[in-house]
C-alpha positions in Angstrom: 157.9 163.4 233.5 157.3 163.3 229.9 160.9 163.0 229.0 160.9 160.1 231.2 157.8 158.3 230.1 159.2 159.1 226.2 163.0 157.3 227.4 161.0 154.4 229.4 159.0 154.1 226.1 162.3 154.0 224.0 163.7 151.3 226.2 160.6 148.8 225.8 160.2 149.2 222.2 163.9 148.3 221.9 163.3 145.4 224.7 160.3 144.0 222.3 162.3 144.3 219.0 164.8 142.3 221.0 162.9 139.5 222.1 160.9 139.6 218.4 164.6 139.2 216.7 165.5 136.1 219.4 162.6 134.5 218.3 163.1 134.8 214.6 166.7 133.9 215.1 165.3 130.8 217.3 162.7 130.1 214.6 165.6 130.3 212.2 167.9 127.7 214.3 164.8 125.1 213.5 164.3 125.6 210.3 167.7 125.3 209.4 167.8 122.3 211.7 164.6 120.4 209.9 166.1 121.2 206.9 169.1 119.7 207.3 167.5 116.5 208.9 165.5 116.1 205.6 168.7 116.5 203.7 170.2 113.7 205.3 167.5 111.5 204.6 167.2 112.4 201.0 171.0 111.2 200.6 170.4 108.0 203.0 167.3 106.8 201.4 169.1 106.3 197.9 172.3 105.0 199.3 170.3 102.4 201.2 168.2 101.5 198.1 171.3 101.6 195.6 172.9 99.4 198.4 170.1 96.7 198.0 170.0 96.8 194.3 174.4 95.7 194.6 173.3 93.0 197.0 170.3 91.5 196.7 169.3 88.4 199.5 169.6 85.2 197.1 166.8 82.6 198.6 169.0 79.5 197.5 170.5 77.5 199.8 171.7 73.8 200.1 169.1 70.9 201.2 169.5 67.8 202.0 166.8 65.3 201.6 167.1 61.5 203.3 164.8 58.6 202.8 164.1 55.9 204.7 163.4 52.5 203.5 160.8 49.6 204.3 158.9 50.2 206.6 160.4 53.2 208.2 162.1 51.6 210.6 165.5 49.8 208.9 167.4 53.0 207.7 168.0 54.7 211.0 171.1 55.1 209.4 169.2 58.3 207.6 168.8 59.8 210.5 172.1 59.9 212.0 173.7 61.1 208.8 171.0 63.8 208.8 172.1 65.1 212.4 175.9 65.3 210.9 174.4 67.4 207.8 172.4 69.5 210.6 175.2 70.0 212.3 177.7 71.8 209.6 174.9 74.2 209.3 172.9 72.5 206.5 169.6 71.9 206.1 168.4 68.2 205.9 164.8 66.5 206.3 164.6 62.5 206.8 161.4 60.7 205.0 159.8 57.5 204.3 160.5 56.1 200.6 156.6 56.3 200.1 156.4 59.6 199.8 159.2 60.2 197.5 156.2 61.9 194.5 155.5 64.6 197.1 159.3 65.5 198.1 159.8 65.8 194.5 156.9 68.6 194.0 158.3 70.4 196.8 161.8 70.1 195.6 160.7 71.6 192.1 158.3 74.4 193.5 161.3 75.7 195.7 163.5 75.7 192.2 160.6 77.6 190.5 160.2 79.8 193.7 163.7 80.7 192.9 166.0 78.1 195.9 168.5 76.7 193.2 170.0 74.6 196.1 171.8 72.8 195.3 169.9 69.3 196.1 171.1 66.2 197.6 169.3 63.2 197.7 170.0 60.1 200.0 168.7 56.7 200.5 168.7 53.6 201.7 167.1 50.2 200.6 164.0 51.0 199.0 164.6 54.7 199.6 168.0 54.3 197.7 165.7 53.3 194.9 163.5 56.4 196.2 166.4 58.8 195.4 167.4 57.1 191.7 163.4 57.6 190.5 163.6 60.8 192.1 166.1 62.7 190.3 164.7 61.2 187.4 161.9 62.5 187.9 163.2 66.1 188.5 165.2 66.0 185.6 162.1 66.0 183.3 161.0 69.0 185.3 164.4 70.7 184.7 165.2 70.6 188.1 168.9 70.3 188.7 170.4 67.5 191.3 173.8 68.1 192.6 174.5 64.8 194.5 172.6 61.3 194.9 173.8 59.0 197.6 172.2 55.6 197.3 172.8 53.3 200.2 172.3 49.9 199.1 169.7 50.1 196.8 167.5 46.9 195.5 167.9 47.2 191.6 170.2 48.4 188.8 169.5 52.5 187.8 171.4 55.0 184.8 172.3 58.8 186.1 169.7 61.0 184.6 171.1 63.9 182.6 170.7 66.7 185.3 172.6 64.8 188.2 175.8 66.4 188.9 177.3 63.7 190.7 176.2 59.7 192.2 178.4 58.1 194.8 176.8 54.0 195.0 177.5 52.9 198.0 176.4 49.2 197.8 177.7 45.4 198.4 175.3 43.9 195.2 177.4 43.8 191.7 174.4 44.0 190.0 173.4 47.4 191.6 175.3 49.3 190.0 174.7 52.6 188.8 175.6 52.9 185.2 175.7 56.2 183.2 172.3 57.3 181.7 171.4 59.6 178.4 172.8 62.8 178.7 174.8 62.0 181.6 177.8 64.7 182.0 178.6 64.1 185.6 181.1 62.4 188.1 179.8 58.8 189.2 181.3 56.4 191.4 180.3 52.5 192.4 181.6 51.9 195.8 181.7 48.2 195.9 181.2 46.7 200.1 181.1 43.5 199.5 184.8 42.8 200.5 183.8 44.2 204.1 182.4 41.2 206.7 181.4 44.2 209.1 178.9 45.6 206.4 175.6 44.3 205.6 172.0 45.3 204.0 171.0 46.1 207.3 174.2 47.8 208.6 175.4 49.4 205.8 173.8 52.6 206.3 174.5 52.6 209.9 178.6 51.9 208.9 180.9 54.9 210.5 182.8 54.6 207.9 180.7 54.5 205.0 178.5 58.0 207.0 182.2 59.6 206.8 182.5 58.8 203.1 178.6 60.4 202.4 179.0 63.3 204.5 182.4 64.6 203.2 180.7 63.7 199.6 177.6 65.9 200.9 179.3 69.2 202.0 181.5 69.3 199.5 178.3 69.1 196.9 176.8 71.7 199.4 179.2 74.1 199.5 180.1 74.2 195.9 183.2 72.5 196.1 182.1 69.5 193.7 179.4 68.3 192.3 178.8 71.6 189.7 176.6 71.4 186.6 179.5 70.2 184.3 179.2 69.8 180.2 181.0 67.4 178.4 181.1 63.5 178.1 181.3 61.9 181.7 185.0 61.6 181.5 185.1 60.6 185.3 182.2 58.3 185.4 183.1 56.0 182.0 186.8 55.6 183.1 186.4 54.8 186.9 183.8 51.7 185.8 185.9 50.1 183.5 188.6 49.9 186.2 186.6 48.5 188.6 185.5 45.8 186.2 189.0 45.2 185.7 190.3 45.2 188.9 187.2 42.8 190.1 187.2 40.5 187.5 190.2 38.8 187.9 189.9 37.7 191.4 186.7 35.7 189.8 188.1 34.5 186.5 191.3 33.6 188.1 190.5 30.7 189.9 189.3 29.0 186.0 192.3 30.2 184.7 194.7 28.3 187.3 192.7 24.6 186.9 193.1 24.2 183.1 196.8 25.2 184.1 197.2 22.8 186.8 195.0 20.0 184.8 197.1 20.5 181.7 200.3 20.1 183.8 198.6 16.5 185.4 197.8 15.6 181.9 201.6 16.3 180.5 203.3 14.3 183.3 201.9 11.1 182.4 203.1 11.8 178.5 206.2 12.3 180.3 205.9 8.6 182.0 204.6 7.1 179.0 207.5 8.1 176.6 209.6 5.5 178.7 207.2 2.8 178.5 206.7 3.7 174.5 210.6 3.4 173.6 210.7 0.2 175.5 208.2 -0.9 173.4 210.3 0.0 170.4 213.0 -2.6 171.4 210.7 -5.1 171.9 208.9 -4.0 168.6 211.9 -3.0 166.9 209.5 -0.4 164.6 212.1 1.7 162.6 209.6 4.7 163.0 210.3 4.8 166.5 213.8 3.9 166.1 214.7 7.6 166.6 213.8 7.8 170.1 215.8 5.1 171.4 218.8 6.9 168.9 218.8 9.7 171.0 218.7 8.0 174.1 221.6 5.9 173.3 223.8 9.1 173.8 223.2 8.9 177.6 223.8 5.0 177.1 227.6 6.2 176.9 226.9 7.1 181.3 227.2 2.9 181.9 223.3 2.2 180.6 224.6 0.2 177.5 225.8 -2.5 179.4 222.5 -3.2 180.5 221.5 -2.4 176.5 223.7 -4.5 174.5 222.9 -8.0 176.6 219.4 -8.5 175.0 220.9 -7.3 171.6 223.8 -10.0 171.7 221.5 -12.7 173.4 219.0 -12.2 170.2 221.6 -12.6 167.7 222.4 -15.8 169.6 218.9 -17.2 169.3 219.1 -16.3 165.9 
């Protein structure tokens, strides 16, 4: 009886130790699993942090500011152009020219906050005047402007030094944009005065001109053109004299032709008068003009001398 009890006690003890070992092994497995997870997190976190340092998020993105003209109703082409710009994934906002100063402050605040654009200004009529003034104000605050596109401004302006490109679409020669102090970019004055389908109220809605403006806007927004450059504005200053040379002759040509025609008319009477003068010497027999008849005497061999000889003979007979 006692032997069986000892055997049972040994069995129970062995069973208890086995259960304890299983529990210990289970705890060890859970510990190792947790340690592996912690180790994995410890490795992954530095990698994520390191990746953030390599590729920080850039707040800069292109933005187009479009300014309407008088009464905010005559420049709806700015809205049409803004829609086309937005379809290409670029932010575009339309304002009235009267809030130009407020927009300038908003742009300057963005720039100081790390958003470096590029910034693009487009305007029609008084809005065209506004974008040139805005560019000058941003120049004073040290904010670069990639592109300015005035549609038929009402006055002449100078491109400031902070502007990379100016595309001036105009039908008025007096509204050409000039290169201002410190300007080193590209300046283009596109004169559309010869297009009879375009006037001041339709120039901003012209599909052709909107297409020209849209191409320039997209290229500037994607950094394909209108980047800040150094050195003299070679393109701008080269193109402006060419425009003057191409357009000036059209106005001057009629004035040049008129004198030539009048000169030819004056020359014709002189030729017709020469026979009268040559006839007069024949009658007056002036010796100074006798050389002219001598030259005309050569043709006299063709048969004319018979007529001229008779007066000479008759005058001799009268003597």
